LOVEXBA-588615 format. One record per residue (C-alpha): residue in one letter; chain; x negated, y, z negated. Coordinates in pm, 1 decimal, m for minus. Example, Ala and Ser with C-alpha at 12.3 -4.5 7.8 and 13.67 -1.06 7.14 Angstrom:
2
> r  c  c1  c2  c3
> a  A  m1230.0  m450.0  m780.0 $
> s  A  m1367.0  m106.0  m714.0 $
This chain:
444
> r  c  c1  c2  c3
> m  A  m858.3  m3837.8  5608.6 $
> f  A  m786.0  m3833.9  5238.1 $
> l  A  m936.4  m4230.8  5204.3 $
> a  A  m1246.2  m4102.6  5358.7 $
> l  A  m1294.6  m3828.4  5079.3 $
> y  A  m1176.2  m3996.5  4774.5 $
> v  A  m1326.1  m4352.6  4749.3 $
> p  A  m1271.9  m4487.2  4392.3 $
> v  A  m1506.9  m4741.2  4241.6 $
> l  A  m1401.6  m5004.4  4050.7 $
> w  A  m1524.4  m5202.4  3742.6 $
> w  A  m1325.8  m5458.7  3525.2 $
> s  A  m1374.6  m5691.9  3222.8 $
> f  A  m1135.4  m5903.6  3066.8 $
> l  A  m1017.1  m5907.4  2670.0 $
> l  A  m936.6  m6254.9  2600.4 $
> l  A  m604.2  m6263.2  2355.0 $
> v  A  m526.8  m6566.6  2110.5 $
> d  A  m203.0  m6631.0  2301.4 $
> c  A  m399.4  m6642.1  2643.3 $
> q  A  m231.8  m6320.1  2769.1 $
> e  A  m494.0  m6056.6  2917.3 $
> v  A  m546.4  m5685.4  2869.6 $
> n  A  m754.7  m5580.0  3136.5 $
> t  A  m1002.0  m5284.7  3084.1 $
> f  A  m1068.7  m5087.4  3420.3 $
> n  A  m1282.8  m4785.9  3479.3 $
> v  A  m1196.4  m4594.4  3785.4 $
> h  A  m1456.9  m4337.5  3927.6 $
> y  A  m1319.3  m4056.1  4190.9 $
> q  A  m1519.7  m3759.4  4345.4 $
> v  A  m1382.7  m3445.0  4467.2 $
> p  A  m1554.1  m3106.7  4572.8 $
> e  A  m1447.2  m2794.3  4369.5 $
> e  A  m1191.8  m2560.0  4483.8 $
> r  A  m987.4  m2779.7  4666.2 $
> q  A  m617.1  m2698.0  4703.7 $
> p  A  m374.1  m2760.7  4384.3 $
> g  A  m192.1  m3092.1  4463.7 $
> t  A  m499.5  m3271.7  4626.3 $
> v  A  m426.4  m3650.3  4580.7 $
> l  A  m726.2  m3846.6  4420.8 $
> g  A  m535.0  m4180.1  4396.7 $
> r  A  m258.0  m4422.4  4348.2 $
> l  A  m351.2  m4612.4  4034.1 $
> s  A  m96.8  m4918.3  4142.3 $
> e  A  m273.6  m4962.0  4477.6 $
> e  A  m626.9  m4899.1  4406.1 $
> l  A  m619.3  m5198.1  4126.2 $
> g  A  m455.7  m5433.2  4357.8 $
> w  A  m84.6  m5398.1  4211.4 $
> t  A  81.8  m5353.9  4520.8 $
> e  A  394.4  m5565.8  4402.0 $
> g  A  731.2  m5314.6  4402.6 $
> g  A  940.2  m5238.7  4118.3 $
> q  A  775.5  m5008.3  3967.9 $
> t  A  941.7  m4834.8  3683.9 $
> a  A  899.9  m4450.7  3515.0 $
> g  A  667.4  m4513.9  3218.1 $
> s  A  452.7  m4799.8  3385.9 $
> f  A  182.6  m4541.3  3336.3 $
> q  A  107.3  m4345.4  3050.5 $
> l  A  m167.6  m4040.6  3029.3 $
> l  A  m317.2  m4114.9  2720.4 $
> q  A  m451.1  m3738.1  2677.5 $
> p  A  m258.8  m3435.4  2604.8 $
> s  A  m161.7  m3322.5  2980.8 $
> a  A  m225.2  m2952.6  2880.8 $
> l  A  m570.3  m3030.6  2851.4 $
> l  A  m633.3  m3179.5  3190.1 $
> p  A  m668.2  m2990.6  3532.8 $
> i  A  m495.5  m3338.2  3672.0 $
> q  A  m128.5  m3470.0  3649.1 $
> m  A  9.1  m3801.3  3711.3 $
> d  A  305.3  m3972.1  3837.2 $
> s  A  406.6  m4212.9  3550.0 $
> q  A  553.2  m4442.6  3799.5 $
> d  A  285.8  m4575.8  4043.4 $
> g  A  m9.4  m4358.9  3877.8 $
> l  A  m66.6  m4100.7  4180.3 $
> l  A  m351.3  m3865.3  4040.4 $
> r  A  m300.1  m3514.2  4176.8 $
> t  A  m525.9  m3188.1  4101.1 $
> l  A  m321.2  m2920.8  3908.7 $
> g  A  m395.5  m2594.6  3974.0 $
> r  A  m765.6  m2438.9  4059.3 $
> m  A  m1057.1  m2667.6  4005.0 $
> d  A  m1352.8  m2444.0  3932.6 $
> r  A  m1613.6  m2637.3  3822.8 $
> e  A  m1819.0  m2353.8  3687.1 $
> q  A  m1533.7  m2289.5  3432.0 $
> l  A  m1483.8  m2652.8  3358.7 $
> c  A  m1814.3  m2754.3  3294.5 $
> p  A  m2016.3  m2416.8  3220.3 $
> h  A  m2400.4  m2438.8  3218.1 $
> r  A  m2360.6  m2809.7  3296.9 $
> d  A  m2496.7  m2965.2  3639.6 $
> l  A  m2336.0  m3254.9  3601.0 $
> c  A  m1938.9  m3220.9  3578.5 $
> i  A  m1711.3  m3513.9  3493.4 $
> i  A  m1360.0  m3479.2  3370.7 $
> s  A  m1260.5  m3832.5  3186.3 $
> f  A  m937.1  m3979.6  3052.0 $
> s  A  m745.6  m4293.2  3001.9 $
> v  A  m431.3  m4418.1  3102.8 $
> l  A  m235.4  m4714.3  2964.7 $
> a  A  m49.0  m4962.1  3170.5 $
> a  A  181.1  m5140.7  3001.5 $
> r  A  335.5  m5351.2  3232.4 $
> y  A  5.2  m5490.5  3344.7 $
> l  A  m134.4  m5541.7  2984.9 $
> a  A  m419.6  m5296.2  3124.0 $
> l  A  m618.4  m4975.4  2983.3 $
> i  A  m777.4  m4730.8  3264.8 $
> h  A  m1055.9  m4536.0  3169.9 $
> v  A  m1062.3  m4254.8  3490.2 $
> e  A  m1392.1  m4028.8  3548.8 $
> v  A  m1343.0  m3757.2  3824.0 $
> h  A  m1669.9  m3624.5  3926.5 $
> v  A  m1603.2  m3262.6  4034.0 $
> l  A  m1851.4  m3173.4  4278.8 $
> d  A  m2028.1  m2827.6  4335.2 $
> i  A  m1991.8  m2652.2  4635.0 $
> n  A  m2169.7  m2301.5  4704.7 $
> d  A  m1905.1  m2067.0  4589.9 $
> n  A  m2125.5  m1830.8  4412.9 $
> g  A  m2414.0  m1614.9  4535.1 $
> p  A  m2736.9  m1515.1  4282.3 $
> r  A  m2659.8  m1224.3  4103.9 $
> f  A  m2906.9  m977.9  3881.7 $
> p  A  m2806.2  m889.1  3553.0 $
> q  A  m2887.6  m493.6  3681.5 $
> m  A  m2812.8  m381.8  4028.0 $
> s  A  m3048.1  m106.1  3991.5 $
> v  A  m3392.1  m70.9  3796.9 $
> e  A  m3589.5  193.6  3710.0 $
> l  A  m3989.5  170.4  3653.5 $
> e  A  m4283.0  395.8  3620.0 $
> i  A  m4633.2  340.8  3694.0 $
> s  A  m4958.4  555.9  3687.8 $
> e  A  m5124.2  650.3  4016.6 $
> s  A  m5443.1  497.8  3859.5 $
> v  A  m5276.3  170.9  3804.0 $
> l  A  m5499.2  m106.5  3856.5 $
> l  A  m5467.1  m362.4  4157.8 $
> q  A  m5281.4  m674.7  4032.5 $
> t  A  m5081.8  m541.7  3769.1 $
> r  A  m4807.7  m725.7  3714.4 $
> i  A  m4428.0  m588.8  3592.7 $
> p  A  m4194.0  m830.3  3492.9 $
> l  A  m3856.8  m857.7  3655.4 $
> d  A  m3516.4  m971.6  3554.8 $
> r  A  m3434.2  m1298.0  3775.2 $
> a  A  m3103.6  m1383.7  3915.6 $
> v  A  m2877.1  m1643.7  3782.5 $
> d  A  m2678.9  m1847.4  3990.4 $
> p  A  m2404.4  m2046.8  3820.4 $
> d  A  m2373.8  m2317.1  4098.8 $
> a  A  m2569.2  m2662.6  4037.4 $
> g  A  m2846.0  m2846.6  4185.2 $
> s  A  m2995.3  m2657.8  4511.2 $
> n  A  m2682.5  m2444.0  4532.6 $
> g  A  m2811.9  m2280.5  4213.6 $
> l  A  m3206.8  m2286.7  4265.4 $
> c  A  m3309.5  m1921.7  4415.6 $
> s  A  m3617.1  m1792.8  4621.4 $
> y  A  m3719.8  m1422.7  4625.6 $
> l  A  m3776.6  m1178.1  4892.8 $
> l  A  m3922.8  m804.5  4868.7 $
> s  A  m3797.5  m546.6  5152.5 $
> p  A  m4137.3  m479.7  5338.2 $
> n  A  m4396.0  m210.2  5198.8 $
> e  A  m4777.8  m222.3  5165.6 $
> h  A  m4816.0  m139.4  4787.1 $
> f  A  m4621.6  m390.6  4624.4 $
> a  A  m4546.0  m802.4  4675.0 $
> l  A  m4368.5  m1013.2  4502.2 $
> e  A  m4460.1  m1342.0  4303.9 $
> v  A  m4243.0  m1616.7  4137.9 $
> a  A  m4439.2  m1836.0  3877.4 $
> v  A  m4208.3  m2140.4  3759.0 $
> g  A  m4291.2  m2280.1  3395.6 $
> s  A  m4333.2  m2646.8  3305.6 $
> d  A  m3963.8  m2633.9  3209.8 $
> g  A  m3886.5  m2504.0  3558.4 $
> t  A  m3804.9  m2147.8  3443.5 $
> q  A  m3852.4  m1875.1  3670.7 $
> q  A  m4047.1  m1548.6  3595.3 $
> v  A  m4034.9  m1299.7  3884.7 $
> e  A  m4327.0  m1021.6  3918.5 $
> l  A  m4367.4  m713.6  4086.9 $
> v  A  m4750.8  m711.1  4195.0 $
> v  A  m4927.0  m396.7  4286.3 $
> v  A  m5143.9  m497.2  4571.8 $
> k  A  m5238.1  m148.2  4737.0 $
> e  A  m5333.7  187.6  4539.0 $
> v  A  m5069.9  443.8  4530.3 $
> d  A  m5135.9  803.4  4554.6 $
> r  A  m4873.1  1062.6  4372.2 $
> e  A  m4951.8  1331.5  4585.4 $
> r  A  m4835.2  1098.8  4890.3 $
> y  A  m4586.2  896.6  4732.5 $
> s  A  m4391.5  1019.5  4418.3 $
> s  A  m4178.4  690.3  4426.0 $
> f  A  m4088.8  379.1  4602.9 $
> l  A  m3764.7  223.2  4657.2 $
> l  A  m3744.5  m141.3  4674.1 $
> t  A  m3499.7  m389.7  4754.2 $
> v  A  m3546.3  m757.7  4552.6 $
> t  A  m3323.0  m1027.3  4704.8 $
> a  A  m3240.4  m1372.9  4582.3 $
> v  A  m3144.7  m1632.9  4803.0 $
> d  A  m3006.6  m1966.9  4714.9 $
> r  A  m3056.2  m2285.1  4877.4 $
> g  A  m2708.0  m2390.7  4948.9 $
> e  A  m2552.3  m2457.0  5282.8 $
> p  A  m2489.2  m2210.7  5389.3 $
> p  A  m2694.5  m1995.3  5144.5 $
> r  A  m2589.0  m1696.6  4973.5 $
> s  A  m2774.2  m1402.2  4839.9 $
> g  A  m2766.3  m1117.6  4581.9 $
> s  A  m2966.8  m801.4  4567.8 $
> a  A  m3128.0  m547.0  4272.0 $
> f  A  m3290.6  m197.8  4358.2 $
> v  A  m3619.3  m93.9  4211.9 $
> r  A  m3706.7  231.3  4191.9 $
> v  A  m4089.3  283.6  4125.5 $
> t  A  m4175.7  652.0  3998.9 $
> v  A  m4537.4  749.6  4046.5 $
> l  A  m4675.7  938.3  3739.9 $
> d  A  m5008.1  1143.7  3695.7 $
> s  A  m5260.6  954.2  3561.8 $
> n  A  m5302.6  899.8  3184.8 $
> d  A  m5618.2  714.4  3198.2 $
> n  A  m5530.3  408.8  3015.7 $
> s  A  m5216.4  212.9  2944.9 $
> p  A  m5087.4  0.8  2705.6 $
> a  A  m5142.7  m401.1  2789.0 $
> f  A  m4999.1  m724.7  2652.6 $
> t  A  m5218.2  m988.2  2586.4 $
> q  A  m4958.2  m1213.7  2791.7 $
> s  A  m4680.2  m1086.3  3015.8 $
> s  A  m4436.9  m1348.5  2910.1 $
> v  A  m4407.1  m1522.0  2619.1 $
> t  A  m4148.4  m1813.4  2514.1 $
> v  A  m4067.0  m1907.6  2154.1 $
> e  A  m3770.1  m2118.1  1973.6 $
> m  A  m3567.9  m2046.2  1712.4 $
> r  A  m3309.4  m2276.7  1532.5 $
> e  A  m2990.7  m2151.7  1508.8 $
> d  A  m2946.0  m2144.5  1139.2 $
> a  A  m3187.6  m1866.0  1116.8 $
> s  A  m3101.2  m1605.7  887.3 $
> p  A  m3089.5  m1242.9  1011.7 $
> g  A  m3424.8  m1078.3  964.4 $
> t  A  m3613.8  m1366.7  1071.7 $
> l  A  m3932.4  m1303.8  1265.3 $
> l  A  m3946.1  m1438.2  1603.3 $
> v  A  m4290.2  m1333.7  1738.9 $
> n  A  m4513.7  m1049.3  1681.9 $
> l  A  m4611.6  m901.5  1985.8 $
> t  A  m4930.7  m700.9  2065.6 $
> a  A  m5028.5  m472.1  2306.3 $
> t  A  m5373.0  m265.0  2349.0 $
> d  A  m5472.6  54.9  2451.7 $
> p  A  m5836.6  187.2  2469.4 $
> d  A  m5755.6  546.8  2467.1 $
> q  A  m5794.4  764.5  2141.3 $
> g  A  m5538.9  985.9  1979.6 $
> l  A  m5197.3  1000.3  2088.4 $
> n  A  m5311.6  850.8  2423.5 $
> g  A  m5380.6  550.0  2203.6 $
> e  A  m5091.0  532.9  1971.3 $
> i  A  m4840.6  233.3  2101.0 $
> e  A  m4466.1  236.7  2034.9 $
> y  A  m4249.7  m101.0  2142.1 $
> s  A  m3901.2  m97.9  2233.9 $
> l  A  m3656.9  m316.9  2388.3 $
> s  A  m3605.7  m215.8  2773.3 $
> k  A  m3338.2  76.3  2820.4 $
> h  A  m3179.8  m205.3  3043.5 $
> t  A  m3158.4  m451.8  2785.1 $
> p  A  m2767.4  m611.8  2792.7 $
> v  A  m2582.7  m498.1  2471.0 $
> e  A  m2554.6  m871.6  2375.5 $
> v  A  m2945.7  m897.5  2343.9 $
> l  A  m2924.7  m551.6  2180.0 $
> r  A  m2717.8  m699.0  1901.7 $
> t  A  m2874.6  m1009.1  1832.8 $
> f  A  m3260.9  m890.7  1851.5 $
> t  A  m3475.1  m587.4  1723.2 $
> i  A  m3821.3  m459.3  1738.3 $
> e  A  m4021.3  m272.6  1489.8 $
> s  A  m4161.6  8.8  1696.2 $
> r  A  m4510.4  40.7  1544.9 $
> t  A  m4610.3  m342.1  1487.2 $
> g  A  m4422.9  m503.1  1772.2 $
> r  A  m4245.2  m785.3  1524.3 $
> v  A  m3944.2  m896.4  1700.2 $
> l  A  m3660.9  m993.0  1416.1 $
> l  A  m3315.2  m1152.6  1438.6 $
> q  A  m3072.3  m944.4  1377.7 $
> q  A  m2737.8  m1137.2  1401.2 $
> q  A  m2689.2  m1516.4  1383.3 $
> l  A  m2727.4  m1736.1  1668.2 $
> d  A  m2477.4  m1992.1  1820.0 $
> y  A  m2608.8  m2272.1  2057.3 $
> e  A  m2304.6  m2357.2  2165.0 $
> k  A  m2210.6  m2023.3  2256.7 $
> k  A  m2535.3  m1899.9  2432.1 $
> s  A  m2871.8  m2151.3  2411.7 $
> t  A  m3131.9  m1887.0  2593.7 $
> y  A  m3178.4  m1492.7  2553.2 $
> e  A  m3431.3  m1361.3  2806.3 $
> v  A  m3569.7  m1005.9  2575.6 $
> d  A  m3775.4  m719.8  2788.7 $
> v  A  m3953.1  m572.4  2547.6 $
> q  A  m4191.3  m264.7  2641.5 $
> a  A  m4501.7  m78.1  2483.8 $
> r  A  m4598.9  293.0  2601.0 $
> d  A  m4812.0  524.9  2431.8 $
> h  A  m4784.5  878.0  2297.7 $
> g  A  m4938.2  1052.9  2570.2 $
> a  A  m4913.9  1279.0  2861.6 $
> n  A  m4663.4  1081.3  3128.1 $
> p  A  m4714.5  734.6  2940.7 $
> i  A  m4662.5  435.2  3171.1 $
> p  A  m4508.3  146.9  2965.9 $
> a  A  m4651.6  m227.4  2996.7 $
> h  A  m4378.5  m498.4  2985.8 $
> c  A  m4365.9  m848.3  2838.9 $
> k  A  m4070.6  m1068.7  2890.1 $
> l  A  m3975.7  m1260.0  2607.2 $
> l  A  m3741.0  m1574.1  2654.8 $
> v  A  m3595.1  m1697.1  2327.4 $
> r  A  m3478.9  m2061.9  2343.3 $
> v  A  m3181.2  m2135.8  2042.5 $
> v  A  m3273.2  m2496.1  1875.5 $
> d  A  m2956.5  m2664.3  1851.8 $
> i  A  m2888.3  m2798.9  1483.8 $
> n  A  m2631.8  m3041.3  1355.3 $
> d  A  m2379.5  m2789.8  1247.9 $
> n  A  m2077.0  m2922.2  1372.0 $
> l  A  m1818.3  m3191.4  1225.8 $
> p  A  m1735.6  m3467.5  1474.0 $
> e  A  m1372.4  m3496.3  1546.2 $
> v  A  m1172.2  m3825.2  1598.7 $
> h  A  m830.2  m3819.9  1732.9 $
> v  A  m581.8  m4127.6  1804.9 $
> i  A  m336.4  m4130.6  2081.3 $
> w  A  m64.2  m4412.9  2009.6 $
> a  A  41.8  m4660.5  2276.0 $
> g  A  397.8  m4569.1  2217.0 $
> q  A  345.8  m4198.5  2124.9 $
> a  A  384.6  m4285.4  1764.3 $
> a  A  190.1  m4483.6  1497.5 $
> v  A  413.3  m4794.4  1515.0 $
> v  A  322.9  m5154.0  1609.1 $
> s  A  586.9  m5444.1  1633.4 $
> e  A  502.9  m5743.8  1414.6 $
> a  A  520.4  m5931.7  1758.7 $
> q  A  226.4  m5837.8  1881.1 $
> p  A  m58.8  m6089.1  1860.6 $
> k  A  m425.9  m6045.5  1739.8 $
> d  A  m629.3  m5779.3  1978.1 $
> s  A  m307.5  m5621.1  2070.9 $
> f  A  m345.0  m5240.6  2187.4 $
> v  A  m247.2  m5011.4  1930.4 $
> g  A  m408.0  m4693.0  2037.6 $
> l  A  m667.3  m4503.3  2184.3 $
> v  A  m941.8  m4337.0  2008.3 $
> t  A  m1109.6  m4026.4  2124.0 $
> l  A  m1417.2  m3811.1  1963.3 $
> s  A  m1568.3  m3510.6  2038.1 $
> d  A  m1849.8  m3330.5  1903.5 $
> p  A  m1971.3  m2986.6  2051.4 $
> d  A  m2344.3  m3012.2  1926.8 $
> a  A  m2630.0  m3136.2  2175.3 $
> g  A  m2824.3  m3419.1  2231.9 $
> d  A  m2787.7  m3673.4  1950.4 $
> n  A  m2630.2  m3424.3  1725.9 $
> g  A  m2327.5  m3464.4  1949.3 $
> k  A  m2331.3  m3827.6  2002.5 $
> v  A  m2038.9  m3992.2  1783.8 $
> d  A  m1962.3  m4347.2  1663.3 $
> c  A  m1664.2  m4462.5  1503.1 $
> y  A  m1595.8  m4706.2  1236.9 $
> i  A  m1277.5  m4832.0  1025.2 $
> s  A  m1354.8  m4742.6  671.5 $
> r  A  m1033.0  m4863.8  578.9 $
> g  A  m781.5  m5122.1  712.3 $
> a  A  m1067.0  m5356.7  898.4 $
> e  A  m851.3  m5655.0  795.7 $
> h  A  m561.3  m5524.7  1020.0 $
> f  A  m727.2  m5324.0  1290.9 $
> s  A  m1049.9  m5355.9  1497.7 $
> l  A  m1235.7  m5090.4  1740.4 $
> r  A  m1369.6  m5194.5  2065.9 $
> r  A  m1570.9  m4944.9  2237.1 $
> i  A  m1461.7  m4853.8  2626.0 $
> s  A  m1680.1  m4522.0  2678.8 $
> p  A  m1930.3  m4311.7  2519.1 $
> s  A  m1654.9  m4122.1  2341.5 $
> s  A  m1360.9  m4324.5  2343.7 $
> y  A  m1227.8  m4665.4  2177.7 $
> m  A  m931.6  m4918.1  2190.1 $
> l  A  m791.5  m4952.7  1832.6 $
> l  A  m656.6  m5347.3  1821.8 $
> t  A  m473.1  m5521.7  1585.2 $
> n  A  m704.8  m5775.7  1407.7 $
> t  A  m459.5  m6031.0  1277.6 $
> p  A  m82.3  m6107.8  1306.5 $
> l  A  103.5  m5898.5  1149.1 $
> d  A  411.7  m5967.9  865.3 $
> r  A  644.6  m5692.0  835.4 $
> e  A  792.1  m5865.4  518.4 $
> n  A  422.2  m5867.3  392.8 $
> w  A  325.1  m5512.2  476.8 $
> a  A  568.9  m5251.6  607.6 $
> e  A  313.6  m4998.0  672.5 $
> l  A  m71.4  m5010.9  695.4 $
> n  A  m293.4  m4801.9  629.1 $
> l  A  m582.3  m4686.0  853.9 $
> t  A  m913.0  m4428.6  793.1 $
> l  A  m1131.7  m4358.2  1081.8 $
> l  A  m1466.2  m4240.1  1010.6 $
> a  A  m1665.0  m4039.5  1293.0 $
> q  A  m2011.8  m4002.5  1251.1 $
> d  A  m2270.1  m3834.5  1452.2 $
> r  A  m2631.7  m3934.6  1562.7 $
> g  A  m2793.9  m3613.1  1424.8 $
> t  A  m3040.8  m3579.0  1140.4 $
> p  A  m2897.9  m3579.4  894.5 $
> s  A  m2600.7  m3706.4  1037.3 $
> l  A  m2276.7  m3549.8  982.2 $
> a  A  m1916.9  m3743.1  953.5 $
> a  A  m1542.9  m3656.2  911.2 $
> a  A  m1265.2  m3943.1  825.7 $
> r  A  m896.7  m3950.2  932.6 $
> d  A  m614.7  m4103.9  760.9 $
> f  A  m322.8  m4225.5  947.2 $
> t  A  m38.1  m4481.1  825.9 $
> v  A  88.9  m4709.7  1072.1 $
> d  A  432.7  m4860.2  1046.5 $
């Protein structure tokens, strides 16, 4: 039963040593659905790589990552891999559709280095949720047909079709719901007036908007929208666009202008004077980050952005006149935070023997340690390469994955000539301009 669920895919290559020994490097891939019971078996490395002979001893397999950072545990005798605790894809890989946990294992007895990737598959364990469960709107009884009022879209943290939503509106004859999809796949949900309203007949409407995801089985979430009908104020403000998308670099200074939104109202006097504000339903996080000038419609940055914490914001801006029973116009502002290369890459070494020690008896190309790289930036800003800036006459690097290298001996060593060796590793990202960080090691 287990084999049908978790079938590893193996690739291997061979690194020849000068004394004709072989260090085998393997890539092992597993798939496991999230939310499986703790202790779910992924596989046994010794069997899956064909090492079925008896006599495995404790320490045959060494995990080359701090175990506290992995939701997986390994038996050091035979390489048995099990899940540890609850595997929640949304917590392990927030904001990412593809969730892969990778780590390396040293099988010293078999002269092998194994790179393991566990693909945590999404299940439909989350339903869509609206930012506000209840929304209050106001319209004039003289509102024009096809007037559009932007609504907040629902958010579903699941991946793929499990996170895609369609929308339904409770049956009524005065309003419809339309969903526009931008070129980047972003949905814009709008309430559309399709029949004239009469305040003397209906002073308000209570509507239910439901978002349904495309999982199996589907999950749903709802929000209530109360639309209050006010006496006619001949004309209401109107934005030139119902939705606007802007980009802002994460290093922009507070006070930077994002966009100047403009609404118009043909009325005279107070009925034509427009005041801009953020919606009263705006989340506190957005209110802290952005502000709007009430007279001009200029949207300004209020505090520093951080792409690594939040990459997009939705801001509901409204404009209303100063006449009696003003009806606000709405504009949805989508702010995309542009990543900059503001994080230094990091380099770590996990030594084969848990210490920076190498034997002079080891030949050239012997495994010394696993070098891992990390950088929280996005795109090329987060892609890191590693180089030896000091000690290349004794050591070399061989890449085994996008974020890890094997550190190997580059020559036979002689303790009588070098009782200790100095090694400097330089990690450099591919951003423009690139950032680099160096770490010094002393190898005994």
